[in-house]
C-alpha positions in Angstrom: -13.6 -84.0 50.0 -11.5 -86.9 48.9 -9.6 -86.5 45.6 -7.8 -89.2 43.8 -4.8 -88.2 41.6 -4.2 -91.2 39.6 -1.8 -92.7 37.0 1.2 -90.4 37.3 4.9 -91.1 38.1 5.3 -90.2 41.7 8.8 -88.9 42.5 9.7 -89.0 46.2 12.5 -89.9 48.5 14.8 -91.1 45.8 12.2 -93.3 44.0 10.1 -92.8 40.9 7.1 -95.2 40.5 3.7 -95.2 38.8 1.0 -94.7 41.3 -1.8 -92.6 42.7 -2.4 -90.3 45.7 -5.6 -89.7 47.7 -5.8 -86.3 49.3 -8.5 -85.2 51.7 -9.0 -81.6 52.6 -5.4 -80.4 53.3 -3.5 -83.7 53.6 -2.2 -86.8 51.8 -4.1 -89.8 53.2 -3.0 -92.6 50.8 -0.1 -93.3 48.6 -0.9 -96.1 46.2 1.2 -98.1 43.8 0.0 -99.2 40.4 -2.8 -101.7 40.8 -3.8 -100.6 44.3 -7.1 -98.9 44.9 -8.3 -96.3 47.5 -9.7 -97.7 50.8 -12.9 -95.6 50.5 -14.8 -94.0 47.6 -13.5 -90.6 46.4 -15.5 -87.7 45.2 -13.2 -86.4 42.6 -10.6 -88.0 40.3 -7.8 -86.2 38.5 -6.0 -88.1 35.7 -2.2 -87.6 35.9 -1.4 -90.1 33.2 1.8 -89.2 31.4 2.8 -86.7 34.1 5.1 -86.7 37.1 3.8 -85.9 40.5 6.3 -84.1 42.7 6.3 -82.6 46.2 5.6 -78.9 46.0 8.7 -77.0 45.4 10.1 -74.9 48.3 12.0 -71.8 47.2 14.0 -70.7 50.2 15.3 -67.5 48.6 13.0 -64.9 47.1 12.5 -61.1 47.1 8.9 -60.2 46.7 9.5 -56.4 47.3 6.7 -55.8 49.7 6.5 -53.4 51.5 8.1 -50.3 50.1 9.1 -51.5 46.6 5.8 -52.5 45.2 6.2 -50.8 41.9 8.5 -53.8 41.0 6.5 -56.6 42.7 4.3 -57.5 45.6 3.2 -60.6 47.6 0.1 -61.0 45.5 1.8 -61.0 42.1 4.9 -63.0 43.0 3.0 -65.7 44.9 0.9 -66.1 41.7 4.1 -66.5 39.8 5.2 -69.1 42.4 2.0 -71.1 42.0 2.3 -71.0 38.2 5.8 -72.4 38.6 4.9 -75.3 40.9 6.3 -73.5 43.9 4.1 -74.1 46.9 6.2 -72.4 49.7 8.6 -69.6 49.8 11.0 -67.9 52.2 11.2 -64.2 51.6 14.2 -61.9 52.2 14.4 -58.9 54.6 15.7 -56.1 52.3 12.4 -54.4 51.8 11.4 -50.9 52.9 11.3 -50.9 55.9 13.8 -53.7 56.2 12.7 -56.8 58.2 15.1 -56.1 61.0 12.6 -55.4 63.8 9.8 -57.5 65.3 7.2 -55.0 64.1 8.4 -55.2 60.5 8.4 -59.0 60.6 4.8 -59.1 62.0 3.7 -56.7 59.3 5.0 -59.0 56.5 3.1 -62.0 58.0 -0.1 -59.9 58.2 0.3 -58.9 54.6 0.9 -62.4 53.4 -2.1 -63.7 55.4 -4.3 -61.5 53.1 -2.3 -61.7 49.8 -0.2 -64.8 49.4 -1.6 -67.5 47.2 1.0 -70.1 48.4 2.6 -70.9 51.7 5.0 -68.3 53.2 7.5 -67.3 55.7 10.1 -64.5 56.1 13.7 -64.3 57.1 14.7 -61.9 59.9 17.5 -59.6 58.8 20.7 -59.2 60.9 22.3 -55.7 61.3 25.3 -54.5 63.2 23.2 -53.8 66.3 20.0 -55.9 66.5 21.3 -59.2 67.9 19.4 -58.4 71.2 16.2 -59.3 69.3 17.4 -62.8 68.3 16.1 -64.3 71.6 12.6 -62.8 70.9 12.2 -64.5 67.5 9.6 -67.3 67.3 11.7 -70.3 66.1 8.5 -72.0 65.0 7.5 -69.1 62.7 10.7 -68.2 60.8 13.4 -70.3 59.0 16.4 -68.3 60.1 18.5 -65.1 60.0 19.6 -63.5 56.8 23.1 -61.9 56.9 24.5 -59.7 54.2 28.3 -60.0 54.4 28.8 -58.1 51.2 27.6 -54.9 49.4 24.1 -54.1 50.5 21.8 -51.2 50.9 20.9 -49.3 54.1 22.2 -50.7 57.3 22.0 -54.4 56.3 25.7 -54.6 55.4 27.5 -56.3 58.3 31.3 -56.5 57.8 32.7 -55.5 61.1 34.4 -58.4 62.9 32.8 -57.5 66.3 29.3 -57.5 64.9 29.9 -60.7 62.9 31.2 -62.6 65.9 28.2 -61.4 67.9 25.8 -62.6 65.2 27.4 -66.0 64.8 27.7 -66.6 68.5 24.1 -65.5 69.4 22.1 -66.9 66.5 20.1 -70.0 67.5 18.6 -70.3 64.1 20.3 -71.1 60.8 22.2 -68.1 59.3 21.8 -67.7 55.5 24.7 -65.5 54.4 25.2 -63.4 51.2 29.0 -63.6 50.9 30.9 -61.0 48.9 33.8 -58.8 50.1 32.8 -55.2 49.8 36.3 -53.8 49.8 37.4 -56.0 46.9 34.3 -55.1 44.9 34.8 -51.4 45.5 38.4 -51.6 44.4 37.5 -53.5 41.3 34.7 -51.1 40.4 37.1 -48.1 40.8 39.7 -49.7 38.5 37.0 -50.6 36.0 35.6 -47.1 35.9 39.1 -45.7 35.3 39.5 -48.1 32.3 35.9 -48.1 30.9 34.1 -45.0 32.2 31.4 -44.4 34.8 29.3 -47.3 33.8 31.4 -50.3 32.7 29.7 -52.7 30.3 27.8 -55.4 32.0 30.0 -58.2 30.5 32.6 -57.0 33.1 30.2 -57.7 36.1 31.9 -61.0 36.9 35.3 -59.3 37.0 34.1 -56.5 39.4 32.0 -58.7 41.7 34.8 -61.2 41.3 35.6 -64.7 42.3 38.1 -63.3 44.8 35.4 -61.2 46.5 33.2 -64.3 46.8 35.9 -66.6 48.1 37.2 -64.2 50.6 33.8 -63.6 52.2 32.7 -67.2 52.1 36.0 -68.3 53.7 35.3 -65.8 56.5 31.7 -67.0 57.0 32.8 -70.7 57.2 35.5 -69.8 59.7 33.0 -67.9 61.9 30.5 -70.8 61.7 33.2 -73.3 62.8 34.4 -71.0 65.6 31.0 -70.5 67.1 29.5 -73.8 66.0 26.7 -71.9 64.2 24.5 -73.3 61.4 25.5 -71.6 58.2 23.8 -71.8 54.8 25.8 -70.0 52.1 23.5 -68.3 49.7 23.9 -68.4 45.9 27.4 -70.0 45.6 28.8 -68.8 42.3 32.3 -70.1 42.0 34.1 -73.4 41.8 36.6 -72.4 44.5 33.8 -71.7 47.0 32.6 -75.2 46.6 35.9 -76.4 48.1 34.9 -74.7 51.3 31.7 -76.6 51.7 31.6 -80.0 53.5 30.2 -82.9 51.5 26.8 -84.0 52.8 25.3 -87.5 52.2 23.7 -87.4 48.7 21.0 -89.9 49.3 20.0 -88.9 52.8 16.6 -87.3 53.5 18.0 -85.4 56.5 20.7 -82.7 56.5 23.3 -83.2 59.2 26.0 -80.8 58.2 26.3 -77.4 60.0 27.7 -75.7 57.0 25.7 -76.1 53.7 25.3 -74.2 50.5 22.6 -73.0 48.0 23.0 -72.6 44.3 20.5 -70.6 42.2 18.8 -71.7 38.9 20.3 -68.6 37.2 23.9 -69.6 38.1 23.2 -73.1 36.9 21.6 -72.2 33.6 23.6 -69.1 32.5 27.3 -68.2 32.3 28.9 -64.8 32.0 29.0 -65.4 28.2 25.2 -65.0 28.1 25.6 -61.3 29.0 26.3 -60.8 25.3 22.9 -62.1 24.4 20.8 -61.0 27.4 22.8 -58.0 28.7 21.7 -56.8 32.2 18.7 -59.0 32.3 20.9 -61.6 33.9 22.9 -59.1 36.0 22.7 -60.5 39.5 24.7 -60.4 42.8 26.9 -62.4 43.1 27.6 -62.2 39.4 27.1 -65.1 37.1 30.6 -66.4 36.5 32.6 -68.4 33.9 31.5 -71.5 32.0 34.0 -73.4 34.1 32.2 -72.2 37.3 28.9 -73.1 35.7 30.1 -76.6 34.9 31.4 -77.1 38.4 28.2 -75.9 40.0 26.3 -78.4 37.9 28.7 -81.1 39.0 28.2 -80.1 42.6 24.5 -81.0 42.5 25.4 -84.6 42.6 28.4 -84.8 44.9 26.8 -83.5 48.2 28.3 -80.0 48.2 25.1 -78.3 47.2 22.1 -78.8 49.6 19.4 -76.6 48.1 18.5 -75.0 44.7 16.6 -71.7 45.0 16.0 -68.7 42.7 17.0 -65.5 44.5 13.9 -64.3 42.6 14.4 -60.5 42.5 12.2 -58.5 40.2 13.0 -55.0 39.0 11.2 -52.8 36.4 12.8 -53.4 33.0 13.7 -49.7 33.0 15.8 -50.3 36.1 17.7 -53.0 34.3 19.2 -50.6 31.7 22.8 -49.8 31.7 26.0 -51.5 32.7 27.8 -52.6 35.9 27.2 -49.4 37.8 23.7 -48.3 36.7 21.7 -51.5 35.9 19.9 -53.0 38.9 21.0 -56.5 39.9 18.4 -59.3 40.1 16.1 -61.2 37.9 12.6 -62.8 38.3 12.8 -66.6 38.0 10.3 -68.2 40.4 7.7 -69.0 37.7 10.3 -70.7 35.5 12.7 -72.3 38.0 11.2 -75.8 37.9 10.8 -76.1 34.1 14.4 -74.8 33.8 15.7 -77.4 36.2 13.7 -80.1 34.4 15.5 -79.0 31.2 18.8 -79.8 33.0 17.3 -83.2 33.9 16.8 -83.8 30.1 20.4 -82.8 29.6 21.5 -85.5 32.2 22.9 -82.9 34.6 20.9 -84.5 37.4 18.1 -87.0 37.8 14.5 -86.0 38.5 14.8 -87.8 41.9 17.8 -85.6 42.8 16.0 -82.5 41.6 13.2 -83.3 44.0 15.7 -83.8 46.9 17.4 -80.4 46.2 14.2 -78.4 45.6 11.8 -80.0 48.1 13.2 -82.6 50.5 16.4 -80.7 51.5 14.8 -77.3 51.9 12.3 -78.9 54.3 14.9 -80.9 56.2 17.5 -78.2 56.4 15.2 -75.6 57.8 13.0 -78.2 59.7 9.7 -77.3 57.9 6.9 -79.2 59.6 5.0 -81.7 57.5 6.0 -80.4 54.0 8.5 -81.2 51.4 7.8 -84.9 51.0 4.9 -87.0 49.7 4.0 -88.8 52.9 0.8 -89.9 54.6 -0.4 -87.2 57.0 1.7 -84.5 55.3 0.2 -81.4 53.8 -0.9 -82.0 50.2 1.6 -79.6 48.5 2.0 -81.2 45.1 3.2 -80.2 41.6 2.1 -82.1 38.5 4.4 -81.6 35.5 4.1 -83.0 32.0 7.2 -83.8 29.9 7.5 -83.5 26.1 5.2 -80.5 26.0 6.6 -77.6 24.1 5.7 -74.1 25.0 7.5 -70.7 24.7 7.7 -68.0 27.4 5.9 -64.9 26.2 5.1 -61.7 28.1 1.4 -62.4 28.4 2.0 -65.5 30.6 4.3 -63.8 33.1 2.6 -63.5 36.4 5.3 -61.3 38.0 4.4 -57.7 38.3 7.5 -56.5 36.4 6.2 -58.4 33.3 9.6 -59.5 31.9 11.8 -62.5 32.3 15.3 -63.5 31.1 13.5 -66.7 29.8 11.3 -64.7 27.3 11.5 -66.4 24.0 12.8 -69.7 25.5 11.0 -72.9 24.5 10.6 -75.5 27.3 10.0 -79.2 27.0 8.2 -79.5 30.4 5.1 -77.7 31.6 3.7 -77.3 35.1 0.1 -78.4 34.7 -1.3 -78.3 38.2 -0.2 -77.0 41.6 -1.9 -78.1 44.8 -1.3 -76.0 47.9 -2.7 -77.6 51.1 -4.8 -79.9 48.9 -6.3 -76.9 47.0 -5.8 -76.7 43.3 -4.3 -73.2 43.2 -3.0 -73.4 39.6 -4.2 -75.3 36.6 -3.2 -74.9 32.9 -2.4 -71.3 33.0 -4.9 -70.1 35.6 -4.1 -69.1 39.2 -6.9 -69.2 41.8 -6.7 -65.5 42.9 -9.0 -66.2 45.8 -6.9 -68.8 47.5 -4.6 -67.8 50.4 -1.8 -70.1 51.5 -0.6 -70.8 55.1 2.3 -69.6 57.2 4.9 -72.3 57.4 5.6 -73.9 60.7 9.1 -74.9 61.7 10.7 -77.4 64.2 
């Protein structure tokens, strides 16, 4: 069936223009400027007047908690949240139970997603101290890369021995996404904080415990290893101004990503500062910690100077009961995938970045950096992954609209000025005005 989406502002590859799209089955078959008409009759017309038509958002950093942690979240619930937030594809992380550090665990996740995921999906393979022998058996067309925890982690996913790190960086043929925090520094800071403040220091001290020093030391090491072994490194959730100085500047206007060392920033680190702990407590406790207003300002500046390549969420749901307490007891992580695009569009309104740059950082660059096939752009022949958003539409986040299984968000009570109206995944209208199509299942992403 041919569908015409007409009358919206199409945002794509650095341009914004009034036009229309024709999609047929799964693909975009025509891109029309104002005044142009489809080559052939269409069966369905969708009026996008007053809206912006974006490529579907690609969130390259989420934790959907399945298997093993499904009291917090699962692929079904969190992919619904993604669809409701205009996110059409996600890359999920390996620290589940069991961890995605074997080929069997990786296959299991793909099998689960093929039954449960309402948008497109893929999964990172997790590095450990002793599983590099499996790297050559990974299907490079199926997964985006290897996730490396170079800082405090659970189970056997912490890799901080030089021998193991050198082996990983030398043998990985895929991009390495690294969580960079120095465990020894964090442990020392926590010990000192407990001496001064008791067994569970207040959450406002989180940024002093998981400190700038811990982030910079670990990121410095990761960058040095990447240069030494000529590996492709993507530093996850940069949180400090000083770390930005370690990242090469990439061309801002390019639709391809040429640098071997790149960086991600999360919506949470852009929107909040450590001062917001006073208002939101442990709801915004994440690792690495949200830092100072100066760091927040510099991260926002970096969106436009080529140091940041991708914006993601690090969507990490916990039960609200698990978010109680301070630095030692409250779980770290927050659910943001449903609200990441409206939050970033709020920063567009604040002139932090343009909507064209937002699209590059949240759709084009994720697709280019990880070499996602036929997605991330509005191009003829590409998959029709599209998000339609309407400006100047006020709505407030309430518990009843939260799709995530944990049923809370740090954005509760926040009033937005942009609304996601429709999300198309492979040409299918998977979300429309508050309703997710529970029957639709997305596709596995293909790479390279």
